[in-house]
C-alpha positions as a printed Julia matrix, in Angstrom:
582×3 Matrix{Float64}:
   0.0     0.0     0.0
   2.88    2.35    0.79
   4.25    1.84   -2.72
   0.85    2.74   -4.21
   0.77    5.99   -2.2
   4.33    6.76   -3.32
   3.35    6.19   -6.96
   0.41    8.6    -6.57
   2.69   11.21   -5.04
   5.16   11.11   -7.91
   2.35   11.26  -10.47
   2.64    7.68  -11.75
  -1.08    6.96  -11.7
  -0.72    3.85  -13.87
   1.66    2.23  -11.38
  -0.56    3.34   -8.48
  -3.58    1.73  -10.13
  -1.74   -1.54  -10.75
  -0.41   -1.67   -7.19
  -3.84   -0.94   -5.7
  -5.75   -3.46   -7.79
  -3.18   -6.22   -7.39
  -2.34   -5.73   -3.7
  -5.41   -7.03   -1.91
  -9.14   -7.66   -1.82
 -11.41   -5.46   -3.95
 -13.31   -4.53   -0.76
 -10.24   -3.08    0.98
 -11.25    0.52    1.64
  -7.81    2.15    1.45
  -6.87    0.27   -1.72
 -10.2     1.21   -3.3
  -9.54    4.84   -2.38
  -6.14    4.7    -4.1
  -7.67    2.95   -7.13
 -10.31    5.67   -7.49
  -7.73    8.44   -7.13
  -5.58    6.77   -9.77
  -8.52    6.51  -12.18
  -9.29   10.17  -11.57
  -5.66   11.04  -12.18
  -5.9     9.36  -15.58
  -8.9    11.53  -16.45
 -11.33    8.61  -16.23
 -13.84   10.29  -13.93
 -16.8     8.18  -15.03
 -15.23    4.84  -14.11
 -13.7     6.42  -11.01
 -17.16    7.53   -9.87
 -18.6     4.09  -10.63
 -15.83    2.42   -8.63
 -16.24    4.97   -5.8
 -19.89    3.99   -5.39
 -19.33    0.29   -6.0
 -16.59    0.01   -3.35
 -18.38    2.23   -0.85
 -15.43    4.61   -0.54
 -17.65    7.36    0.87
 -18.82    5.05    3.66
 -15.38    5.33    5.23
 -16.58    8.72    6.42
 -13.23   10.52    6.55
 -12.78   13.91    4.95
 -10.46   12.66    2.18
 -12.92    9.97    1.09
 -15.88   12.34    1.13
 -13.95   15.07   -0.68
 -12.91   12.57   -3.34
 -16.52   12.4    -4.5
 -16.46   16.16   -4.92
 -13.3    15.86   -7.0
 -14.96   13.32   -9.32
 -18.02   15.51   -9.75
 -15.71   18.45  -10.45
 -13.96   16.42  -13.17
 -17.39   15.58  -14.6
 -18.19   19.29  -14.66
 -15.01   20.07  -16.59
 -16.04   17.42  -19.14
 -19.64   18.61  -19.42
 -21.16   20.55  -22.28
 -21.02   24.35  -21.75
 -24.71   24.55  -20.93
 -24.45   21.87  -18.24
 -21.15   22.79  -16.6
 -22.45   25.25  -14.0
 -24.99   22.78  -12.65
 -22.31   20.1   -12.44
 -19.96   22.46  -10.58
 -22.78   23.23   -8.14
 -23.14   19.48   -7.46
 -19.41   19.23   -6.83
 -19.58   22.22   -4.48
 -22.31   20.53   -2.45
 -20.23   17.34   -2.18
 -17.17   19.25   -1.01
 -19.26   21.27    1.46
 -20.65   18.04    2.92
 -17.09   16.91    3.61
 -16.31   20.02    5.67
 -16.44   19.23    9.39
 -14.51   22.14   10.84
 -11.56   24.49   10.48
  -9.17   21.58    9.9
 -10.96   20.64    6.7
  -9.57   23.51    4.67
  -8.88   21.2     1.69
 -12.59   20.44    1.28
 -13.47   24.08    1.96
 -11.16   25.48   -0.72
 -12.51   23.07   -3.3
 -16.06   24.0    -2.31
 -15.02   27.62   -2.9
 -13.45   26.89   -6.28
 -16.39   24.86   -7.59
 -18.83   27.5    -6.32
 -16.86   30.13   -8.22
 -16.93   28.03  -11.38
 -20.69   27.55  -10.87
 -21.11   31.32  -10.78
 -22.11   31.4    -7.08
 -19.91   34.3    -5.96
 -21.27   34.66   -2.41
 -20.94   30.94   -1.71
 -17.43   30.97   -3.14
 -16.4    33.86   -0.88
 -17.9    32.16    2.2
 -15.97   28.93    1.62
 -12.79   30.78    0.59
 -12.79   32.76    3.85
 -13.27   29.55    5.85
 -10.49   27.82    3.91
  -8.11   30.73    4.39
  -8.72   30.84    8.14
  -8.27   27.08    8.44
  -5.09   27.04    6.36
  -3.51   29.88    8.34
  -4.36   28.15   11.63
  -3.11   24.73   10.53
  -0.46   23.44   12.96
   1.58   21.99   10.09
   2.28   24.51    7.35
   2.97   21.94    4.63
   2.36   22.22    0.89
  -1.4    21.78    1.07
  -1.86   24.37    3.82
   0.1    27.03    1.95
  -1.37   26.13   -1.48
  -4.85   26.37    0.02
  -3.97   29.82    1.34
  -2.84   30.8    -2.18
  -6.05   29.61   -3.81
  -8.24   31.28   -1.2
  -6.39   34.56   -1.7
  -6.96   34.32   -5.45
 -10.7    33.77   -4.96
 -10.82   36.7    -2.54
  -9.3    39.02   -5.14
  -5.79   39.17   -3.66
  -3.83   37.84   -6.64
  -0.43   39.31   -5.67
  -0.56   37.62   -2.28
  -1.7    34.4    -3.97
   1.36   34.45   -6.22
   3.69   34.9    -3.23
   1.98   32.02   -1.44
   2.48   29.72   -4.45
   6.21   30.38   -4.37
   6.21   29.56   -0.66
   4.12   26.39   -1.16
   6.51   24.98   -3.76
   9.25   24.87   -1.13
   7.22   23.17    1.59
   7.06   19.51    2.59
   4.57   17.55    0.52
   5.16   19.54   -2.67
   5.07   16.35   -4.71
   4.65   16.26   -8.46
   1.05   15.1    -8.13
   0.22   17.77   -5.54
   1.66   20.59   -7.63
  -0.04   19.27  -10.78
  -3.41   19.25   -9.0
  -2.98   22.85   -7.84
  -1.75   23.9   -11.28
  -4.87   22.48  -12.96
  -7.17   24.22  -10.49
  -5.42   27.6   -10.77
  -5.43   27.33  -14.57
  -9.19   26.69  -14.58
  -9.92   29.51  -12.14
  -7.76   32.06  -13.95
  -9.59   31.24  -17.19
 -13.02   31.67  -15.58
 -15.15   34.82  -15.11
 -14.73   34.37  -11.34
 -11.1    35.53  -11.57
 -11.42   37.81  -14.57
  -8.38   40.04  -14.93
  -6.31   38.28  -12.26
  -2.69   37.5   -13.12
  -0.72   34.85  -11.21
   2.58   33.3   -12.33
   2.22   29.51  -12.08
   5.8    28.45  -12.78
   6.51   27.42   -9.15
   3.83   24.71   -9.32
   3.94   23.86  -13.01
   4.25   20.04  -13.36
   7.51   18.67  -14.74
   7.69   17.75  -18.39
   8.15   14.28  -19.75
  10.74   13.67  -22.45
  11.43   11.29  -25.27
  15.18   10.88  -25.72
  17.27    9.56  -28.59
  20.67   10.02  -30.16
  23.53    8.6   -32.17
  25.41    5.44  -31.26
  29.12    6.0   -30.6
  32.12    4.27  -29.04
  33.38    5.26  -25.61
  34.95    8.72  -25.6
  35.43   10.42  -22.25
  35.54   13.97  -23.61
  32.46   13.57  -25.83
  30.53   11.88  -23.04
  31.39   14.61  -20.53
  30.26   17.34  -22.95
  27.02   15.56  -23.77
  26.27   14.77  -20.11
  26.79   18.43  -19.16
  24.5    19.67  -21.94
  21.88   17.04  -21.14
  21.93   18.08  -17.48
  21.49   21.7   -18.52
  18.54   20.76  -20.75
  16.92   18.66  -18.0
  17.06   21.6   -15.6
  15.95   24.18  -18.16
  13.06   22.06  -19.39
  12.16   20.78  -15.91
  12.08   17.17  -17.06
  10.69   14.66  -14.59
  10.31   11.54  -16.74
  12.34   10.23  -19.66
  11.32    7.57  -22.19
  13.64    6.0   -24.75
  15.84    3.09  -25.78
  19.3     2.39  -24.36
  21.65    2.06  -27.31
  25.38    2.63  -26.8
  26.49    6.24  -26.91
  23.95    9.04  -26.61
  21.02    6.99  -25.28
  22.97    5.58  -22.35
  24.69    8.89  -21.55
  21.28   10.62  -21.49
  19.81    7.85  -19.33
  22.71    7.98  -16.87
  22.38   11.75  -16.57
  18.63   11.47  -16.01
  19.16    8.97  -13.21
  21.86   11.12  -11.6
  19.44   14.07  -11.5
  16.51   12.09  -10.13
  14.57   11.9   -13.39
  12.35    8.82  -13.58
  13.7     6.61  -16.38
  11.49    4.42  -18.56
  13.54    2.26  -20.92
  11.65    1.16  -24.05
  13.24   -1.61  -26.11
  11.87   -2.2   -29.62
  12.21   -6.01  -29.69
  13.93   -9.02  -28.07
  16.53   -7.78  -25.58
  19.37  -10.06  -26.69
  18.94   -8.96  -30.31
  18.86   -5.32  -29.18
  22.11   -5.79  -27.27
  23.75   -7.36  -30.33
  22.56   -4.63  -32.68
  22.6    -1.48  -30.58
  24.75   -1.87  -27.47
  27.67   -4.24  -28.02
  28.82   -2.57  -31.28
  30.0     0.38  -29.16
  32.73   -1.73  -27.62
  33.56   -2.95  -24.12
  31.82   -1.32  -21.19
  28.54   -0.29  -22.79
  26.68   -3.47  -21.87
  27.5    -3.07  -18.18
  26.29    0.53  -18.33
  23.14   -0.61  -20.14
  22.4    -3.12  -17.39
  23.03   -0.52  -14.69
  20.47    1.74  -16.38
  17.82   -0.98  -16.66
  18.4    -1.93  -13.02
  17.8     1.68  -11.93
  14.94    2.39  -14.35
  11.4     2.65  -13.03
  10.37    0.38  -15.87
  11.96   -1.48  -18.76
   9.34   -2.19  -21.4
   9.96   -4.5   -24.34
   7.53   -3.12  -26.92
   7.51   -6.4   -28.87
   8.86   -9.79  -27.83
   9.67  -10.75  -31.43
  13.2   -11.32  -32.69
  14.8    -8.83  -35.05
  14.04   -9.73  -38.68
  16.09   -7.12  -40.56
  13.22   -4.63  -40.5
  13.9    -0.98  -39.69
  10.19   -0.65  -38.95
  10.92   -2.54  -35.75
  13.18    0.29  -34.58
  10.61    2.86  -35.74
   7.94    0.97  -33.8
  10.0     1.12  -30.6
  10.54    4.85  -31.05
   6.85    5.46  -31.72
   5.93    3.62  -28.52
   8.5     5.55  -26.46
   7.32    8.87  -27.91
   3.67    8.03  -27.31
   4.31    6.95  -23.72
   6.09   10.24  -23.04
   3.06   12.12  -24.33
   0.64    9.91  -22.4
   2.47   10.75  -19.18
   2.34   14.47  -20.0
  -1.38   14.25  -20.75
  -2.08   12.56  -17.41
  -0.45   15.43  -15.48
  -1.46   18.31  -17.71
   2.14   19.03  -18.68
   4.1    19.04  -21.92
   6.27   16.41  -23.54
   9.53   17.47  -25.16
  12.07   15.55  -27.23
  15.74   15.61  -26.2
  18.19   14.36  -28.83
  21.91   14.16  -29.52
  21.79   14.73  -33.27
  24.05   15.94  -36.06
  21.07   17.43  -37.97
  21.57   15.08  -40.9
  18.17   14.43  -42.51
  16.59   11.04  -42.01
  17.62    8.47  -44.58
  14.87    5.99  -43.76
  12.14    5.14  -41.27
  14.45    4.67  -38.28
  17.29    6.5   -36.56
  17.69    9.79  -34.72
  16.8    11.92  -37.74
  13.65    9.87  -38.32
  12.68   10.2   -34.66
  13.06   13.98  -34.84
  11.03   14.13  -38.04
   8.24   12.03  -36.52
   8.15   14.07  -33.32
   8.03   17.39  -35.14
   5.46   16.36  -37.73
   3.09   15.52  -34.85
   3.51   18.95  -33.29
   6.35   18.25  -30.86
   9.25   20.46  -29.79
  12.83   19.17  -29.91
  15.81   20.18  -27.78
  18.97   19.34  -29.73
  22.41   18.63  -28.34
  25.12   18.7   -30.99
  25.88   15.2   -32.21
  28.38   16.06  -34.95
  31.94   14.71  -34.89
  31.16   11.84  -32.53
  33.22    8.63  -32.81
  30.32    6.7   -34.29
  29.74    3.0   -33.59
  29.12    0.65  -36.46
  26.03   -1.5   -36.17
  26.4    -5.25  -35.96
  25.74   -7.51  -38.9
  22.0    -7.87  -39.35
  20.51  -11.01  -37.85
  17.4   -13.0   -38.7
  17.14  -11.71  -42.27
  13.65  -11.92  -43.76
  12.86  -13.46  -47.12
  13.81  -11.08  -49.97
  10.23  -10.75  -51.22
   8.68  -10.32  -47.77
   7.16   -6.88  -47.26
   6.91   -5.5   -43.73
   5.05   -2.48  -42.39
   3.57   -0.9   -39.27
  -0.13   -1.68  -39.11
  -3.16   -1.47  -36.82
  -4.89   -4.83  -36.43
  -8.53   -4.93  -35.31
 -10.43   -7.98  -34.07
 -14.09   -7.95  -33.04
 -16.72  -10.51  -32.22
 -20.19  -10.56  -30.7
 -20.48  -12.17  -27.28
 -23.44  -14.54  -27.16
 -23.6   -15.06  -30.93
 -23.26  -18.85  -30.73
 -26.38  -19.07  -28.53
 -28.62  -17.12  -30.9
 -31.58  -19.04  -32.36
 -31.47  -19.86  -36.06
 -34.35  -17.58  -37.0
 -32.52  -14.5   -35.65
 -29.5   -14.9   -37.95
 -30.84  -12.89  -40.93
 -31.75   -9.99  -38.66
 -28.38  -10.2   -36.92
 -26.61  -10.0   -40.27
 -28.74   -7.06  -41.38
 -28.92   -5.11  -38.12
 -25.58   -5.8   -36.45
 -23.16   -6.56  -39.25
 -25.01   -4.13  -41.52
 -24.43   -1.32  -39.06
 -20.76   -2.26  -38.81
 -20.45   -2.08  -42.59
 -22.14    1.33  -42.67
 -19.84    2.63  -39.91
 -16.81    1.57  -41.94
 -18.07    2.91  -45.27
 -16.47    6.36  -44.98
 -13.06    4.74  -44.41
 -13.35    2.04  -47.04
 -10.2     3.19  -48.85
  -8.18    3.09  -45.63
  -9.03   -0.5   -44.73
  -6.07   -2.48  -46.09
  -7.55   -5.91  -45.51
 -10.82   -7.2   -44.12
 -12.5   -10.46  -43.31
 -15.63  -11.63  -41.52
 -16.87  -14.94  -40.17
 -20.33  -14.96  -38.68
 -20.22  -12.35  -35.96
 -16.52  -11.49  -36.21
 -14.59   -8.78  -38.03
 -10.9    -8.65  -38.85
  -9.55   -5.37  -40.22
  -6.15   -3.81  -40.84
  -5.27   -0.14  -41.22
  -2.13    1.72  -42.17
  -3.39    4.97  -40.65
  -3.74    5.11  -36.85
  -6.22    7.99  -36.85
  -8.46    6.24  -39.36
  -8.31    3.07  -37.28
  -9.22    4.88  -34.06
 -12.15    6.57  -35.76
 -13.38    3.29  -37.23
 -13.15    1.52  -33.87
 -15.24    4.13  -32.09
 -17.72    4.44  -34.97
 -18.33    0.67  -35.0
 -18.73    0.71  -31.22
 -21.29    3.51  -31.33
 -23.18    1.94  -34.23
 -23.65   -1.35  -32.4
 -24.46    0.29  -29.05
 -27.47    1.88  -30.75
 -29.1    -1.5   -31.44
 -32.04   -2.74  -29.34
 -30.68   -6.21  -28.56
 -33.94   -7.23  -26.88
 -35.74   -7.1   -30.22
 -33.18   -9.56  -31.6
 -33.49  -11.85  -28.6
 -29.91  -11.13  -27.54
 -29.2   -11.24  -23.77
 -28.27   -8.01  -22.02
 -24.8    -9.46  -21.38
 -24.17   -9.72  -25.11
 -22.55   -7.15  -27.34
 -19.66   -6.37  -29.64
 -16.14   -6.78  -28.26
 -13.66   -4.59  -30.12
  -9.88   -4.75  -29.72
  -6.86   -3.36  -31.55
  -3.08   -3.54  -31.5
  -0.32   -1.74  -33.4
   2.91   -3.34  -34.53
   5.35   -4.42  -37.22
   4.06   -7.24  -39.44
   4.49   -9.04  -42.75
   2.09   -7.81  -45.44
   1.52  -10.6   -47.97
  -1.09  -11.83  -50.39
  -3.09  -14.66  -48.87
  -2.45  -17.84  -50.94
  -6.03  -19.05  -50.35
  -8.09  -15.9   -50.89
  -5.66  -13.98  -53.06
  -6.4   -10.88  -50.97
  -3.85   -8.9   -48.92
  -3.34  -10.2   -45.39
  -1.07   -9.68  -42.38
   1.17  -12.26  -40.74
   3.4   -12.28  -37.68
   3.77  -12.24  -33.93
   1.91   -8.96  -33.55
  -1.16  -10.32  -35.35
  -1.37  -13.12  -32.8
  -0.91  -10.6   -30.0
  -3.8    -8.53  -31.35
  -6.07  -11.56  -31.56
  -5.53  -12.37  -27.87
  -7.01   -9.05  -26.7
 -10.49   -9.34  -28.21
 -11.7   -12.36  -26.11
 -10.98  -10.5   -22.84
 -12.64   -7.23  -23.91
 -15.99   -6.47  -22.22
 -18.94   -6.18  -24.63
 -19.55   -2.62  -25.71
 -15.99   -1.44  -25.12
 -12.93   -0.81  -27.28
  -9.72   -2.14  -25.72
  -6.27   -1.46  -27.11
  -2.74   -2.5   -26.2
  -0.16   -0.07  -24.83
   1.62    0.23  -28.22
  -1.71    1.14  -29.81
  -2.43    3.65  -27.04
   0.98    5.22  -27.63
   0.38    5.37  -31.39
  -3.03    7.0   -30.86
  -1.48    9.61  -28.57
   1.1    10.4   -31.26
  -1.27   10.46  -34.22
  -4.5    11.88  -32.82
  -4.25   12.42  -29.08
  -6.3    15.61  -29.27
  -9.22   13.68  -30.76
  -9.06   10.32  -28.97
  -8.23    9.34  -25.4
  -6.86    6.05  -24.12
  -7.92    5.39  -20.51
  -5.86    2.86  -18.59
  -7.74   -0.35  -17.7
  -4.99   -2.35  -16.0
  -2.55   -5.17  -16.46
  -4.73   -7.92  -17.9
  -4.05  -11.6   -18.65
  -4.54  -12.23  -22.38
  -6.49  -15.13  -23.85
  -4.86  -18.52  -24.46
  -2.15  -17.98  -21.81
  -0.46  -15.33  -23.99
   0.92  -13.44  -21.01
  -0.23  -10.13  -19.57
  -0.63   -6.78  -21.28
  -1.23   -3.22  -20.16
  -4.63   -2.48  -21.64
  -6.31    0.86  -22.37
  -9.89    1.75  -23.27
 -10.22    3.88  -26.4
 -12.83    6.62  -26.6
 -13.42    9.86  -28.39
 -12.44   12.89  -26.32
 -15.24   15.0   -24.85
 -17.68   12.17  -25.44
 -20.33   11.52  -22.81
 -18.43    8.36  -21.85
 -16.07   10.49  -19.88
 -12.86   12.31  -19.36
 -11.5    15.79  -19.76
């Protein structure tokens, strides 16, 4: 439980969720509280509220548990349509006010004040702000939350200059964790943008959440002078950009020097390997000469997580390296999205244009073409390492590509009576076909068998749109008319990875083959009817390609079908949809 609280404090809501859901019984009140907070931290207020009620978190009766309901209703208000937001904020205010028991409950009081202000209830906001200010000033422990509460109350009472001074003070107090500062930053940002604080100006840099970073760079052999220069410039960039998390591979040279510098400065390291570790060592670490492998292993030992994006062996396909980079970049942006910060790219690069789909130049191109900002450290004149001889060479005529693979089926289909089949084909599969019609040209291959669909896309945004459109089309069906049980429904799953693209010898149509196709197929059987589940690589790809349009909400670490191991699974939805999220 302590580890789950620590993960929440440092802003790693995914780790906190996993620790809470795997640590004990679902009825454990403290674990359920952490689980709900983690879901809220991921922006999944609807499922957080469902879990809050289901686990009886409010029945614990303490201020934190009662105030958590107010926080979820506040998140719902931020996600509401403009015409509904004020009423939702008023509901949140009432929940926070109910959690206030006395002067010590300044946290609930300040949130009651903020939500009242956002609801347009100025007198109520002032009443709660005055109570919060008095409670925060009188608090025996002047930690982060006491001083940050004072700052927010001062803002709501029209004393913006004093609020700004208090924020500077709060940032230096005990408890000024990443998650705490991010929460205050979000609330101040919302208030400053609202009519309640019209004209107020407060500098938020002291509480601005750290940035996450994707890192990459050239491979080179050991060179003490070059390494010292790069490490010094990386350290300068980390401090200037306020980087708190770093995501990337660990090739010899720049990658490892960046990773070592991150670790030395307390940056949370997430190593992302593109394929089988032994092949990666042969291709990207050992070519740098003696010493790099030991440094690689020291980095992975100290990393918060080492993620192998695909377990497949290397098959002489640069798309495999591009895939690993895409996943690392997407994970960096996912982390930034969760905390309301920015993701930046930090590279050691000679500015040579990309000569293919993989490499530092290609990573920079991909990051920039999706709207990212790059911090460059000069990578010219480095003693470059030569890559190892390519292993596992594919057949000369085998074509490989990065693709989205979609599998769906209809739970309960095999129990349907014979006479329902024509209506099922017309109503269910017909709606699926209509939902896909606008993207017909972007579907690279397709197949059906009874209730199931198999689709492949080369465009991640098109795939995400198709997945959600099919989901919504089927959700609109009255299953009772078809005699389908309430527990039935379409299960939709997708994965993104590097595959062989070949003509099927039997059908003559294009088809996909490979490890990642099998991986995709193992997600659909575990997906709940009515939902769209995607793997972590797919979630990362969505964040890169269309993160402003679609959200991937973390579900958990789930065992795949047919004993295929476990996978971090996300639920795909359209942003600002009624199904939830900011």
